[in-house]
PAFI-836595 format. One record per residue: residue number from 0; x negated, y negated, z negated of N, C-alpha, C, O in turn; residue in one letter. Coordinates in steps of 0.1 Angstrom, whole numbers. Layout:
<kekols>
KEKOL  num    n_X    n_Y    n_Z   ca_X   ca_Y   ca_Z    c_X    c_Y    c_Z    o_X    o_Y    o_Z  residuo
KEKOL  NUM      X      Y      Z      X      Y      Z      X      Y      Z      X      Y      Z        a
...
</kekols>
This chain:
<kekols>
KEKOL  num    n_X    n_Y    n_Z   ca_X   ca_Y   ca_Z    c_X    c_Y    c_Z    o_X    o_Y    o_Z  residuo
KEKOL    0     -8     12      0      0      0      0     -9    -12      0    -19    -13     -7        x
KEKOL    1     -5    -22      8    -13    -35      9     -5    -46      3      7    -46      3        x
KEKOL    2    -12    -57     -1     -5    -69     -6     -1    -77      6     -5    -76     17        x
KEKOL    3      8    -87      3     13    -96     13      1   -105     19      1   -107     31        x
KEKOL    4     -8   -109     10    -20   -116     15    -28   -108     24    -33   -113     34        x
KEKOL    5    -30    -95     21    -38    -87     30    -31    -85     44    -37    -85     54        x
KEKOL    6    -18    -83     43    -10    -81     55    -11    -94     64    -12    -93     76        x
KEKOL    7     -9   -106     58    -10   -118     65    -24   -120     71    -25   -125     83        x
KEKOL    8    -35   -116     64    -48   -117     69    -50   -108     81    -57   -112     91        x
KEKOL    9    -45    -96     80    -47    -86     91    -38    -89    103    -43    -89    115        x
KEKOL   10    -25    -92    101    -15    -93    112    -12   -108    115     -7   -111    126        x
KEKOL   11    -15   -117    106    -12   -131    109      3   -133    105     10   -124    100        x
KEKOL   12      7   -146    107     21   -149    104     28   -153    117     22   -158    126        x
KEKOL   13     41   -151    117     49   -155    128     50   -170    129     52   -177    119        x
KEKOL   14     48   -175    141     48   -190    143     62   -194    146     69   -188    155        x
KEKOL   15     67   -204    139     81   -209    141     81   -218    153     70   -223    158        x
KEKOL   16     93   -220    159     94   -229    170     89   -243    166     83   -250    175        x
KEKOL   17     92   -248    154     87   -261    150     72   -262    150     66   -272    153        x
KEKOL   18     66   -251    145     51   -251    145     45   -251    159     35   -258    161        x
KEKOL   19     52   -244    168     47   -244    182     48   -258    188     38   -262    194        x
KEKOL   20     59   -264    186     61   -277    192     52   -288    186     49   -298    192        x
KEKOL   21     49   -286    173     40   -295    166     26   -293    173     19   -303    174        x
KEKOL   22     22   -281    176      9   -278    183      9   -284    197     -1   -290    201        x
KEKOL   23     21   -284    204     22   -290    217     20   -305    216     13   -311    224        x
KEKOL   24     26   -311    206     25   -325    203     11   -329    200      6   -339    206        x
KEKOL   25      4   -322    192    -10   -325    189    -19   -324    201    -28   -332    203        x
KEKOL   26    -16   -314    210    -24   -312    222    -21   -324    231    -30   -329    238        x
KEKOL   27     -9   -329    232     -6   -341    240    -13   -353    234    -17   -362    242        x
KEKOL   28    -13   -355    221    -20   -366    215    -35   -366    217    -42   -376    218        x
KEKOL   29    -41   -354    219    -55   -353    221    -59   -353    236    -71   -352    239        x
KEKOL   30    -50   -353    245    -52   -353    259    -59   -367    262    -54   -377    259        x
KEKOL   31    -72   -366    268    -80   -378    269    -85   -380    284    -80   -372    293        x
KEKOL   32    -93   -389    286    -99   -392    299   -106   -381    306   -105   -379    318        x
KEKOL   33   -112   -373    298   -119   -361    303   -109   -351    309   -111   -345    320        x
KEKOL   34    -98   -350    302    -87   -341    308    -81   -346    320    -78   -339    330        x
KEKOL   35    -79   -359    321    -74   -366    333    -84   -364    345    -80   -361    356        x
KEKOL   36    -96   -365    342   -107   -363    352   -107   -349    357   -108   -347    369        x
KEKOL   37   -105   -339    349   -105   -325    353    -92   -323    362    -93   -316    372        x
KEKOL   38    -81   -328    357    -68   -327    365    -70   -333    379    -66   -327    389        x
KEKOL   39    -76   -345    379    -78   -352    392    -87   -344    401    -84   -343    413        x
KEKOL   40    -97   -338    396   -106   -330    404    -99   -317    409   -100   -314    421        x
KEKOL   41    -92   -311    400    -85   -298    405    -73   -301    414    -70   -292    423        x
KEKOL   42    -67   -313    414    -56   -316    422    -60   -327    433    -52   -334    438        x
KEKOL   43    -73   -327    436    -78   -338    445    -71   -338    459    -68   -349    464        x
KEKOL   44    -69   -326    465    -63   -326    478    -48   -332    478    -45   -341    486        x
KEKOL   45    -40   -326    469    -26   -332    469    -26   -347    464    -17   -354    469        x
KEKOL   46    -35   -350    455    -35   -364    451    -39   -374    462    -33   -384    464        x
KEKOL   47    -49   -370    470    -54   -378    481    -43   -379    492    -41   -389    498        x
KEKOL   48    -36   -368    494    -25   -368    504    -14   -378    499     -8   -385    507        x
KEKOL   49    -10   -377    486      0   -386    481     -5   -401    482      3   -410    484        x
KEKOL   50    -18   -403    479    -23   -417    480    -22   -422    495    -19   -433    497        x
KEKOL   51    -25   -413    504    -25   -417    518    -10   -421    522     -8   -430    530        x
KEKOL   52     -1   -413    517     14   -416    520     19   -427    511     31   -431    512        x
KEKOL   53     11   -433    501     16   -443    492     27   -437    483     37   -444    480        x
KEKOL   54     27   -424    480     37   -418    472     32   -417    458     27   -407    453        x
KEKOL   55     34   -428    451     29   -429    437     37   -421    427     32   -416    417        x
KEKOL   56     50   -418    431     58   -409    423     52   -395    422     51   -389    412        x
KEKOL   57     47   -391    434     41   -377    435     28   -377    427     25   -367    421        x
KEKOL   58     21   -387    427      8   -388    420     11   -386    405      5   -378    398        x
KEKOL   59     21   -394    400     25   -393    386     30   -379    382     27   -374    372        x
KEKOL   60     38   -374    391     44   -360    389     33   -350    388     33   -341    379        x
KEKOL   61     24   -350    397     13   -340    397      5   -341    384      2   -331    378        x
KEKOL   62      1   -353    380     -7   -355    368      1   -351    355     -4   -345    346        x
KEKOL   63     14   -354    356     23   -351    344     24   -335    343     23   -330    332        x
KEKOL   64     26   -328    354     27   -314    354     15   -307    349     15   -297    342        x
KEKOL   65      3   -313    353     -9   -308    349    -11   -310    334    -16   -301    327        x
KEKOL   66     -7   -321    329     -8   -324    314      1   -314    306     -3   -309    296        x
KEKOL   67     13   -312    311     22   -304    304     17   -289    303     17   -283    293        x
KEKOL   68     11   -284    314      6   -271    315     -6   -270    305     -8   -260    298        x
KEKOL   69    -15   -280    305    -27   -280    296    -22   -280    282    -28   -272    274        x
KEKOL   70    -13   -288    278     -8   -289    264     -2   -276    260     -4   -271    249        x
KEKOL   71      6   -270    268     12   -257    265      2   -246    263      2   -238    254        x
KEKOL   72     -8   -246    272    -19   -236    271    -27   -238    258    -30   -228    251        x
KEKOL   73    -30   -250    254    -37   -253    242    -29   -249    230    -34   -244    220        x
KEKOL   74    -16   -252    230     -7   -248    219     -6   -233    217     -6   -228    206        x
KEKOL   75     -5   -226    229     -5   -212    228    -17   -206    222    -17   -197    214        x
KEKOL   76    -28   -211    226    -41   -206    220    -42   -209    206    -46   -200    198        x
KEKOL   77    -38   -221    202    -38   -225    187    -29   -216    179    -33   -211    168        x
KEKOL   78    -17   -213    184     -7   -206    176     -8   -191    177     -6   -184    167        x
KEKOL   79    -12   -186    189    -12   -171    191    -25   -165    194    -27   -153    193        x
KEKOL   80    -35   -173    197    -48   -168    200    -50   -163    214    -61   -158    218        x
KEKOL   81    -40   -165    223    -41   -161    237    -32   -170    245    -24   -177    239        x
KEKOL   82    -34   -170    258    -27   -179    267    -19   -171    277    -25   -162    283        x
KEKOL   83     -6   -175    279      2   -168    289      6   -178    300      9   -174    311        x
KEKOL   84      6   -191    297     10   -201    307     -1   -203    317    -13   -205    314        x
KEKOL   85      2   -202    330     -8   -204    340    -13   -218    341     -5   -227    338        x
KEKOL   86    -25   -220    347    -29   -234    350    -20   -239    361    -15   -232    369        x
KEKOL   87    -18   -253    360    -10   -259    371    -17   -259    384    -28   -265    385        x
KEKOL   88    -12   -253    394    -17   -254    408     -6   -258    417      6   -256    415        x
KEKOL   89    -10   -265    428     -1   -269    438     -2   -260    450      5   -262    460        x
</kekols>
């Protein structure tokens, strides 16, 4: 028989929805210029095409989707120790 503390140490604790969304919020707050730079590099072709067409809505949408995916991935890793959300690709 094991204690509750030993069980928690071995198996971990279930993450609540509130805890997960708090982790997503923290990831969004820590999203910085380096993250934007990585997103711009990874999305360079569609961003350049949108710039050429003067489609600024598309530029914002692409960067927003990339940020959302990054924040979800970071929250998953923080809460569960693994990532299931794919990186944002166009």
